[in-house]
Residue frames relative to the residue before (quaternion, step in Angstrom):
aa qw qx qy qz dx dy dz
M 1.0000 0.0000 0.0000 0.0000 0.00 0.00 0.00
P 0.4617 -0.7051 0.4625 0.2753 3.57 -0.79 1.01
K 0.5129 -0.6323 0.4571 0.3581 3.64 -1.07 0.61
S 0.4971 -0.6134 0.5214 0.3235 3.59 -1.20 0.56
N 0.6770 -0.4869 0.3944 0.3860 3.39 -1.43 0.38
T 0.6326 0.5349 -0.3210 0.4589 3.58 1.03 -0.77
E 0.6724 0.4841 -0.3232 0.4573 3.53 0.92 -0.75
R 0.6079 0.5475 -0.3419 0.4623 3.56 1.04 -0.85
V 0.6973 0.4695 -0.3043 0.4481 3.51 0.72 -1.06
R 0.6241 0.5514 -0.3236 0.4490 3.62 0.92 -0.82
E 0.6608 0.4935 -0.2808 0.4909 3.63 0.98 -0.87
A 0.6535 0.4961 -0.3178 0.4753 3.61 0.93 -0.84
R 0.6978 0.4779 -0.2892 0.4483 3.62 0.88 -0.79
T 0.5894 0.5670 -0.3374 0.4662 3.46 1.32 -0.57
K 0.6664 0.4964 -0.2719 0.4852 3.56 1.06 -0.86
L 0.6420 0.5003 -0.3320 0.4768 3.56 1.01 -0.66
R 0.6313 0.5323 -0.3177 0.4660 3.60 1.08 -0.74
A 0.6670 0.5324 -0.2714 0.4450 3.41 1.04 -0.91
A 0.6438 0.5151 -0.2688 0.4979 3.40 1.41 -0.56
G 0.5585 -0.6306 0.3404 0.4178 3.58 1.46 0.06
L 0.5413 0.5994 -0.4264 0.4072 3.58 1.21 0.38
R 0.1220 -0.7697 0.6158 0.1162 3.59 -1.18 0.24
P 0.4952 -0.6789 0.4505 0.3015 3.59 -1.13 0.61
V 0.0401 -0.7715 0.6344 0.0272 3.50 -1.09 0.72
Q 0.1742 -0.7766 0.5957 0.1082 3.47 -1.01 0.87
I 0.0323 -0.7990 0.5996 0.0311 3.53 -0.92 0.93
W 0.2860 -0.7367 0.5861 0.1787 3.55 -1.20 0.51
I 0.0595 -0.7897 0.6105 -0.0148 3.56 -0.83 1.02
P 0.6122 -0.5391 0.4070 0.4110 3.52 -1.26 0.47
D 0.3960 -0.6883 0.5627 0.2299 3.44 -1.22 0.89
T 0.3619 -0.7722 0.5005 0.1489 3.52 -0.39 1.35
R 0.6422 0.5251 -0.3068 0.4666 3.61 1.28 -0.35
A 0.5137 0.6690 -0.4148 0.3413 3.59 1.22 -0.43
P 0.5501 -0.5865 0.4743 0.3585 3.51 -1.20 0.69
G 0.7789 0.3406 -0.2379 0.4698 3.58 -0.93 0.88
F 0.5005 0.6663 -0.4436 0.3296 3.52 1.22 -0.48
A 0.6758 0.5053 -0.3128 0.4359 3.63 0.67 -1.03
A 0.6769 0.5080 -0.3024 0.4385 3.53 0.85 -1.00
E 0.6220 0.5435 -0.2977 0.4786 3.61 1.06 -0.80
A 0.6603 0.5194 -0.2729 0.4688 3.51 0.90 -0.99
R 0.6723 0.4894 -0.2820 0.4785 3.49 1.01 -0.80
R 0.6438 0.5269 -0.3096 0.4604 3.47 1.00 -0.86
Q 0.6637 0.4645 -0.3085 0.4985 3.62 0.93 -0.80
S 0.6134 0.5568 -0.3335 0.4500 3.63 0.93 -0.74
E 0.6873 0.4481 -0.2837 0.4964 3.59 0.90 -0.96
L 0.6011 0.5457 -0.3775 0.4454 3.61 0.96 -0.51
I 0.7003 0.4394 -0.2878 0.4834 3.57 0.76 -0.92
G 0.6209 0.5595 -0.3489 0.4240 3.52 1.04 -0.67
R 0.7134 0.4461 -0.2598 0.4739 3.57 1.13 -0.62
S 0.5741 0.6215 -0.3868 0.3668 3.60 1.25 -0.36
P 0.6200 -0.5690 0.3920 0.3718 3.59 -1.16 0.63
E 0.6996 0.4741 -0.2788 0.4562 3.63 1.16 -0.57
S 0.3392 0.8008 -0.4618 0.1742 3.60 1.25 -0.02
C 0.6769 0.4833 -0.3220 0.4523 3.54 1.00 -0.76
D 0.6248 0.5246 -0.3209 0.4812 3.57 1.06 -0.63
V 0.6884 0.4713 -0.2846 0.4722 3.53 0.94 -0.85
Q 0.6416 0.4926 -0.3417 0.4784 3.61 0.99 -0.56
R 0.6220 0.5168 -0.3470 0.4750 3.60 1.04 -0.79
W 0.6749 0.4747 -0.3176 0.4673 3.70 0.90 -0.77
I 0.5952 0.5403 -0.3597 0.4738 3.63 1.07 -0.51
E 0.6826 0.4952 -0.2694 0.4650 3.51 0.94 -0.97
D 0.6826 0.5060 -0.2904 0.4402 3.61 0.97 -0.93
N 0.7866 0.3490 -0.1567 0.4847 3.54 1.14 -0.79
S 0.5239 0.6375 -0.3955 0.4033 3.56 1.34 0.37
I 0.2300 -0.7352 0.6192 0.1522 3.58 -0.97 0.64
L 0.0521 -0.8018 0.5940 -0.0403 3.62 -0.48 1.17
A 0.6484 -0.5794 0.3579 0.3404 3.49 -1.11 0.75
D 0.7265 0.4309 -0.2193 0.4883 3.51 1.14 -0.80
D 0.3846 0.7217 -0.4739 0.3265 3.59 1.24 0.18
D 0.4545 -0.6811 0.5063 0.2706 3.55 -1.09 0.70
E 0.6028 0.6281 -0.3490 0.3468 3.51 1.07 -0.59
């Protein structure tokens, strides 16, 4: 009899735990949600108008890993 999906998942998780890993669940904003783009734009405009915008942008650039970075 083939294993159920539950059994296969349990075995896979057991192997991962044995390898020293643990499961972590995170919640992130749904970029497909209605209003997401408008809210992102609103927040971007707020930071763009703030006195600290140059410092914030510099920090983002210094701490971002981009595909074309040489590092």
